[in-house]
C-alpha positions as CSV (number, residue, x, y, z in Angstrom):
1,X,155.7,-163.4,125.7
2,X,158.5,-161.5,127.7
3,X,158.1,-157.6,127.1
4,X,160.6,-155.0,128.5
5,X,160.2,-151.2,128.4
6,X,163.0,-149.0,128.6
7,X,163.2,-145.1,129.2
8,X,165.2,-143.3,126.6
9,X,168.0,-142.4,128.9
10,X,168.6,-146.1,129.7
11,X,168.9,-147.1,126.0
12,X,172.6,-146.7,125.6
13,X,174.1,-148.4,128.7
14,X,173.2,-149.0,132.3
15,X,175.1,-150.2,135.5
16,X,173.2,-152.3,137.9
17,X,174.2,-153.5,141.4
18,X,175.3,-157.2,141.3
19,X,177.9,-159.7,142.6
20,X,180.9,-158.8,140.3
21,X,184.6,-157.7,140.6
22,X,187.8,-157.7,138.8
23,X,186.8,-157.6,135.3
24,X,185.5,-154.7,133.2
25,X,183.3,-155.5,130.3
26,X,183.2,-153.0,127.3
27,X,181.6,-153.0,124.0
28,X,183.4,-152.1,120.8
29,X,180.6,-149.9,119.2
30,X,177.7,-147.8,120.2
31,X,175.4,-149.6,117.6
32,X,175.3,-152.7,115.6
33,X,174.0,-153.2,111.9
34,X,173.6,-155.6,109.1
35,X,174.3,-153.8,105.9
36,X,171.8,-154.3,103.0
37,X,172.5,-157.7,101.5
38,X,174.3,-159.1,104.7
39,X,173.1,-161.9,106.7
40,X,175.4,-161.5,109.8
41,X,177.2,-158.9,111.7
42,X,179.4,-159.0,114.9
43,X,179.6,-157.3,118.3
44,X,183.1,-157.2,120.0
45,X,183.3,-157.6,123.8
46,X,186.5,-156.3,125.7
47,X,187.7,-156.8,129.2
48,X,189.9,-154.0,130.4
49,X,189.9,-155.3,133.9
50,X,192.5,-157.6,135.6
51,X,190.3,-160.7,136.1
52,X,188.1,-162.8,133.6
53,X,184.7,-161.6,132.9
54,X,181.7,-163.5,131.8
55,X,179.1,-161.9,129.4
56,X,175.6,-163.0,128.1
57,X,174.4,-161.4,124.9
58,X,170.5,-161.2,123.9
59,X,168.7,-159.7,121.0
60,X,165.2,-158.2,121.2
61,X,162.7,-156.9,118.6
62,X,162.4,-153.1,119.2
63,X,159.2,-151.3,118.4
64,X,157.2,-148.3,119.3
65,X,153.6,-149.0,120.0
66,X,151.6,-146.3,121.6
67,X,154.6,-144.0,121.2
68,X,156.9,-145.8,123.7
69,X,159.9,-147.9,123.2
70,X,159.1,-151.6,123.6
71,X,161.5,-154.6,123.5
72,X,160.0,-158.1,122.7
73,X,161.6,-161.5,122.5
74,X,162.6,-162.5,119.0
75,X,163.9,-165.4,117.1
76,X,165.0,-163.5,114.2
77,X,168.6,-163.4,115.1
78,X,171.0,-166.1,116.2
79,X,174.0,-165.4,118.6
80,X,177.4,-167.4,118.5
81,X,178.1,-167.8,121.0
82,X,175.5,-166.1,123.3
83,X,177.5,-166.5,126.5
84,X,181.4,-165.9,126.6
85,X,184.3,-165.7,128.9
86,X,186.7,-162.8,128.2
87,X,190.2,-163.0,129.5
88,X,191.9,-159.8,131.0
89,X,193.0,-157.5,128.3
90,X,191.5,-159.7,125.4
91,X,188.3,-159.4,123.4
92,X,185.7,-161.9,122.2
93,X,183.6,-161.6,118.9
94,X,179.9,-162.5,119.1
95,X,178.4,-163.2,115.6
96,X,174.8,-162.0,115.1
97,X,173.1,-163.9,112.2
98,X,169.6,-163.2,110.8
99,X,167.4,-166.4,110.4
100,X,164.9,-165.3,107.8
101,X,164.8,-163.2,104.8
102,X,166.1,-159.7,104.6
103,X,163.8,-156.9,105.4
104,X,162.0,-154.8,102.5
105,X,160.7,-151.3,102.5
106,X,162.2,-150.4,105.8
107,X,165.0,-151.4,108.3
108,X,164.2,-154.0,110.8
109,X,164.9,-152.7,114.4
110,X,166.4,-154.6,117.3
111,X,168.1,-154.0,120.6
112,X,171.2,-156.0,121.6
113,X,171.8,-156.3,125.4
114,X,175.1,-157.4,126.6
115,X,175.7,-157.8,130.3
116,X,178.2,-159.2,132.6
117,X,177.1,-162.5,134.4
118,X,178.9,-164.6,137.0
119,X,181.6,-167.1,135.8
120,X,181.1,-169.4,138.8
121,X,178.5,-169.9,141.5
122,X,181.1,-168.4,144.0
123,X,181.0,-165.3,141.9
124,X,177.3,-165.0,142.5
125,X,177.6,-165.2,146.3
126,X,180.1,-162.6,146.8
127,X,179.5,-159.1,148.2
128,X,177.4,-156.9,145.9
129,X,179.3,-154.6,143.4
130,X,178.5,-153.4,139.9
131,X,177.5,-155.1,136.8
132,X,178.0,-153.5,133.3
133,X,174.9,-153.7,131.1
134,X,174.8,-152.1,127.5
135,X,171.7,-151.8,125.5
136,X,172.6,-151.0,122.0
137,X,170.5,-150.4,118.7
138,X,170.8,-153.1,116.0
139,X,169.6,-152.2,112.5
140,X,169.0,-154.9,109.8
141,X,169.3,-152.6,106.8
142,X,166.7,-152.9,103.9
143,X,168.1,-152.2,100.3
144,X,165.1,-150.0,99.4
145,X,164.3,-148.2,102.7
146,X,163.5,-144.4,102.0
147,X,165.3,-141.9,104.3
148,X,163.7,-140.8,107.7
149,X,161.1,-138.3,107.3
150,X,159.9,-136.6,110.5
151,X,156.9,-134.5,111.5
152,X,156.2,-133.4,114.9
153,X,153.1,-132.3,117.1
154,X,153.3,-130.4,120.4
155,X,150.5,-130.8,123.0
156,X,150.3,-129.3,126.4
157,X,153.0,-131.6,127.9
158,X,153.8,-134.0,125.2
159,X,155.8,-133.9,122.0
160,X,154.9,-136.6,119.4
161,X,157.1,-137.3,116.2
162,X,156.2,-139.4,113.4
163,X,158.7,-140.9,111.0
164,X,157.1,-141.7,107.7
165,X,160.5,-143.1,106.3
166,X,162.1,-146.5,106.2
167,X,165.1,-145.7,108.4
168,X,165.3,-144.8,112.0
169,X,165.8,-141.1,112.9
170,X,168.2,-140.5,115.9
171,X,167.6,-137.3,117.5
172,X,170.6,-135.8,119.5
173,X,170.8,-132.3,121.1
174,X,167.1,-131.1,120.6
175,X,165.4,-127.9,121.3
176,X,162.1,-126.1,120.4
177,X,162.2,-122.6,119.0
178,X,159.3,-120.1,118.3
179,X,159.0,-117.6,115.6
180,X,160.3,-114.8,118.1
181,X,163.5,-116.8,118.7
182,X,162.7,-118.0,122.2
183,X,163.9,-121.5,122.7
184,X,163.4,-124.4,125.2
185,X,166.1,-127.0,125.3
186,X,164.8,-130.5,125.5
187,X,168.3,-132.1,125.8
188,X,171.9,-131.5,125.2
189,X,172.6,-135.3,124.6
190,X,170.6,-138.1,123.2
191,X,166.9,-137.2,122.9
192,X,165.9,-140.6,121.4
193,X,165.0,-142.6,118.3
194,X,161.8,-142.5,116.1
195,X,161.8,-145.8,114.4
196,X,160.7,-146.4,110.7
197,X,157.0,-145.8,110.1
198,X,156.6,-145.4,113.7
199,X,155.7,-142.6,116.3
200,X,157.5,-141.6,119.4
201,X,156.0,-139.6,122.2
202,X,158.0,-137.7,125.0
203,X,156.3,-136.1,128.1
204,X,157.6,-132.6,128.8
205,X,157.1,-130.0,131.3
206,X,153.8,-128.1,130.5
207,X,155.2,-125.0,132.3
208,X,158.3,-124.8,130.0
209,X,156.2,-125.3,126.9
210,X,153.8,-122.6,127.8
211,X,156.5,-120.0,127.4
212,X,156.8,-120.8,123.7
213,X,154.9,-118.7,121.1
214,X,153.8,-119.4,117.6
215,X,155.8,-120.7,114.7
216,X,157.3,-123.5,116.5
217,X,160.2,-125.4,114.9
218,X,162.2,-128.4,116.2
219,X,165.9,-128.1,115.8
220,X,168.0,-131.4,116.5
221,X,171.3,-133.2,115.5
222,X,170.7,-136.3,113.4
223,X,173.2,-139.1,114.2
224,X,175.3,-136.6,116.2
225,X,176.2,-134.8,113.1
226,X,173.6,-133.3,110.6
227,X,171.4,-130.6,111.6
228,X,167.6,-130.9,111.1
229,X,165.0,-128.4,111.6
230,X,161.2,-129.4,111.4
231,X,158.1,-127.4,111.6
232,X,156.0,-128.3,114.6
233,X,152.2,-128.3,114.7
234,X,150.5,-127.2,117.8
235,X,147.5,-129.2,119.0
236,X,144.5,-127.1,120.0
237,X,144.1,-126.8,123.9
C-alpha cells in the first residue's frame, strides 16, 4: 500500500517544480464534503491562464496514527472524471462518489489531491516551470457524529491533542497562555486538524515552552471563526 506523509503546512496547497506553462489551475473551495445522507459531492477546477491545462484528481484516506497525518490509498471514493483538460477561462467539475455505506458515529476523513499534469508528451519535455498542487480536506459527514471534543497535554517539546468527538477539529491561530497571562504564539494561521477520535502531536521549541508557568490554556480559532479555550495538562518532567 502506498503511504504518504504530509507536514501540516503542506496540507492546503503546494507548488512543485515541473514542466508546465500557460495554464493556471485553481480549485473552487478550500475543503470538500459529503453532507449527511449524500452519496456524492463535487470539486470545481478552474483555469485562469491563457492556455489549456491538464489536471489529475486523487482521493486518499486520511488518518493520524501515532499522532501524525497519514494518507493511504483508498477505494472508498470514485472520481468522475479523474483526469481533465480545462480550457482557458473555463471550469471543469469532478464528481466524487462514495462507493460503500455512509459512515456512522464519526465523519470519515480523506484528502483530495488535485495537481497539474502534462497534456502531451511535448509538455513534459519543455523547460522546468511550476506545477500547481492542491491538497484539500474531504469530510464524509455522519448523521450521528458528536461535535469535536478537545483535550491537550504539553510535554517538554511536544503538544498532544486528543479529539474524543466525531467531527474533525480545525485549529487556526493558536497560542498557549499561562495563569500569569504570559503567552507563546504557536501560529497565526492554520495550526492543523485533529481528526475524529484521533490524537495529533506537534513538536515545539522546548526553550519557548520553558518560559510558560502553571495554569496553562490553549486558545485557538475553530474553523477560522469560533474561539476555543482548552485547559492544558502538563506532563511531569
